[in-house]
Backbone as a ProteinNet text record, in pm:
[ID]
protein_1_A
[PRIMARY]
XXXXXXXXXXXXXXXXXXXXXXXXXXXXXXXXXXXXXXXXXXXXXXXXXXXXXXXXXXXXXXXXXXXXXXXXXXXXXXXXXXXXXX
[TERTIARY]
1240.8	1159.1	1204.8	1110.5	1141.4	1194.9	1285.2	1335.7	1234.2	1199.2	1098.5	1158.8	1285.4	1347.6	1474.2	1516.6	1645.9	1727.4	1858.5	1940.7	1897.5	1884.8	1842.2	1696.7	1616.9	1476.5	1467.1	1363.7	1339.3	1230.8	1254.8	1164.1	1142.9	1037.7	1009.9	973.1	981.6	944	791.9	741	596.4	535.3	426.7	351.6	400.8	510.3	560.7	545.4	474.4	448.4	570.8	655.5	769.4	901.2	896.2	1020.5	1091.4	1223	1296.4	1281.9	1296	1297.6	1439	1450.1	1580.9	1599.4	1724.3	1756.8	1816.5	1768.2	1819.2	1956.6	2054.7	2190.4	2211.6	2185.6	2207.6	2142.2	2127.8	2086.6	2210	2196	2309.7	2282.6	2390.2	2380.1	2359.8	2266.5	2242.5	2221	2284.8	2274.9	2144.1	2067.3	1938.1	1950.9	1892	1870	1955.2	1891.3	1956.8	2023.1	1961.5	2015.1	2140.6	2158.8	2278.9	2274.5	2155.2	2142.3	2170.8	2232.3	2261.5	2153.5	2088.7	1980.6	2032.7	2030.6	2080.4	1971.5	1846.2	1737.3	1637.7	1645.9	1540.3	1586.5	1713.8	1761	1829.9	1787.4	1843.1	1912.6	2019.9	2089.1	2036.4	1992.1	1935.9	2019.7	2021.1	2097.5	2008.9	2029.1	1964	2055	2024.4	2107.6	2026	2085.7	2019.2	2122.5	2097.4	2189.3	2326.4	2331.3	2457.5	2536	2480.4	2548.2	2480.9	2563.7	2513.2	2482.9	2361.4	2321.2	2283.2	2327.9	2296.8	2251.8	2143	2086.2	2037.4	2038.4	1987.2	1845.8	1750.7	1610.7	1566.5	1466.4	1399.6	1311.1	1306	1233.7	1083.8	1026.4	883.4	849.6	948	924.5	926.2	952.4	966.9	859.4	826.4	737.9	807.2	781	841.3	765.4	839.2	775.9	774.5	674.9	661.2	755.6	761.2	849.6	992.9	1085.2	1226.6	1284.6	1400.5	1466.6	1608.5	1688.1	1828.2	1882.7	2009.3	2072.9	2036.9	2019.7	1992.1	1846.5	1774.9	1634.8	1617	1533.9	1502.4	1363.4	1348.1	1220.6	1158.5	1035.9	964.4	889.8	914.6	846.2	758	650	561.6	610.5	690.6	741.2	656.9	582.8	500.6	566.5	581.3	640.8	533.6	560.7	468.3	546.8	488.9	554.5	491.9	483.8	424.6	525.9
-672.5	-608.7	-657	-676.1	-721.7	-607.3	-641.8	-543.6	-527.4	-403.7	-376	-359	-319.7	-287.5	-368.7	-373.9	-435.1	-333.1	-348.9	-253.1	-245.2	-123	-101.2	-60.9	-75.3	-33.6	118.2	167.7	310.9	348.6	452	490.9	642.3	684.6	825.6	838.4	960.4	985.2	984	908.8	894.2	1028.4	1067	1186.5	1317.2	1317.2	1440.4	1430.3	1525.6	1521.9	1557.7	1645.7	1692.5	1629	1512.4	1446.9	1386	1381.9	1326	1174.1	1120.4	975.5	929	835.2	793.8	644.5	602.8	461.6	412.5	296.2	236.4	177.7	213	162	40.1	55.3	-55.7	-24.8	-128.1	-110.3	-76.5	15.2	60.1	35.3	24.6	10.4	147.9	157.4	283.8	255.8	335.4	317.9	378.8	301.5	345.7	406.9	520.7	592.1	562.9	557.2	550.6	415.2	307.5	174.8	143.5	208.9	188.9	64.4	13.8	-103.4	-64	-153.2	-127.4	-193.3	-112.1	-159	-165.6	-284.5	-300	-345.2	-340.5	-392.1	-286.3	-163.5	-67.7	62	90.2	215.4	188.2	263.5	245.4	372.8	353.9	467	481.9	602.1	630	736.8	732.1	828.4	884.3	1013.3	1077.1	1186.2	1236	1337.7	1464.3	1577.3	1705.8	1802.5	1851.2	1945.8	1885.6	1756.2	1689.7	1653.8	1681.5	1652.3	1533	1441.2	1320.2	1351.8	1314	1334.4	1199.7	1173.2	1047.6	1077.8	1012.2	1032.4	898.1	882.2	761.5	789.8	700.6	712.7	586.5	601.2	484	427.3	295.5	235	262.9	293.1	323.1	460.9	546.4	679.2	677.5	560.9	551.6	463.3	490	401.8	368.9	248.8	204.1	264.4	311.1	364.8	257.6	264.8	166.4	197.3	324.9	361.7	373.7	331	337.6	468.6	501.4	624.7	595.1	695.7	677.2	795.3	787.5	896	893.3	774.7	761.5	724.4	807.1	780.8	758	663.9	639.4	694.2	760	818.7	737.2	699.1	622	718.5	708.1	795.1	711.6	770.1	705	737.5	650	674.3	591.8	663	599	615.6	507.6	513.5	542.6	635	661.8	655.3	588.8	569.2	658.5	785.7	877.1	975.4
377	275.7	137.8	49.4	-85.7	-171.1	-260.2	-356.1	-467.9	-500.2	-602.9	-741.6	-749.4	-876.9	-895.7	-1020.1	-1050.9	-1129.9	-1130.9	-1205.6	-1353	-1402.2	-1539.9	-1552.8	-1446.9	-1451.9	-1459	-1527.5	-1538.6	-1439.5	-1359.1	-1251.9	-1251.1	-1180.5	-1153.9	-1007.6	-954.7	-816.2	-806.6	-710.7	-691.6	-650.5	-718.8	-681.5	-741.3	-814	-875.6	-1026.8	-1084.4	-1227.9	-1311.2	-1260.5	-1339.9	-1296.4	-1233.2	-1191.3	-1312.1	-1308.7	-1423.2	-1428.7	-1547.4	-1565.4	-1532.5	-1437.2	-1388	-1408.6	-1412.1	-1425.1	-1293.8	-1248.2	-1125.6	-1154	-1070.5	-1085.2	-996.6	-865.9	-772.7	-639.4	-557.4	-418.8	-337.3	-242.1	-161.9	-14	62.1	207	268.5	362.4	430.1	577.9	661.7	805.9	855.2	930.6	980.8	1119.6	1138.9	1263	1384.5	1498.4	1628.2	1652.3	1610.4	1637.8	1557.8	1445.9	1365.6	1279.4	1251.5	1164.4	1020.2	947.1	805.7	720.7	638	552	408.9	350.2	213.5	116.1	159.1	76.3	30	78.6	47	-17.8	-24.4	-84	-217.2	-320.8	-454.7	-500.4	-576.3	-638	-779.7	-812.1	-944.1	-1013.2	-1145.3	-1223.4	-1334.5	-1365.6	-1479.6	-1531.2	-1647.4	-1712.1	-1733.3	-1698.9	-1719	-1774.9	-1893	-1956.5	-1983.5	-2011.5	-2038.4	-1913.6	-1795.6	-1670	-1602.1	-1552.7	-1485.9	-1340.3	-1296.9	-1158.1	-1099.3	-976.2	-908.3	-766.5	-723.4	-591	-538.1	-405.7	-341.1	-291.6	-326	-285.9	-213.8	-125.9	-69.6	-179.7	-192.2	-304.4	-300.8	-184.7	-177.4	-231.7	-254.6	-311.7	-463.6	-524.6	-669.3	-729.7	-854.5	-931.4	-1062.8	-1112.1	-1236.9	-1354.5	-1455.2	-1575.1	-1683.2	-1766.9	-1873.4	-1988.5	-2026.9	-2137.9	-2088	-2171.6	-2134.7	-2183.3	-2136.5	-2177.2	-2216.4	-2216.7	-2248.4	-2324	-2352.6	-2425.6	-2573.1	-2627.3	-2769.2	-2788.9	-2862	-2888.1	-3037.1	-3070	-3209.8	-3236.1	-3346.7	-3382.5	-3494.5	-3473	-3571.9	-3663.3	-3791.3	-3886	-3976	-4018.2	-4112.9	-4254	-4305.9	-4439.9	-4538	-4620.9	-4721.9	-4857.2	-4922.6	-5056.5	-5158.6	-5243.4	-5351.8	-5482.7	-5576.2	-5705.6	-5811.4	-5784.8	-5884	-5934.3
[MASK]
++++++++++++++++++++++++++++++++++++++++++++++++++++++++++++++++++++++++++++++++++++++

C-alpha cells in the first residue's frame, strides 16, 4: 500500500467535524491480526495538543484526510493596518 502522508503533514479524522487538527510524526510498525504480519506502511502516529497537554495516537492512514491549513503552537495573526496621515 502506498503511503499517503509524510512527517509534518497536518491531518484530521475523516468524517468527524469536531476532530482535532493533528500533525503526522511518523509511520509505525503494527502487528496485523492472526497471521502476525508486521505492517509498516499504513499506520501513522499523530500528535496534537489539548489544554497544553501533548496527545499522541496511532491511526490507520485511510481514517485520515489532509488539511490545507497548517497549525501549530505559534499562530500569526494578519491585521489590516491602514496608515492614515491625518
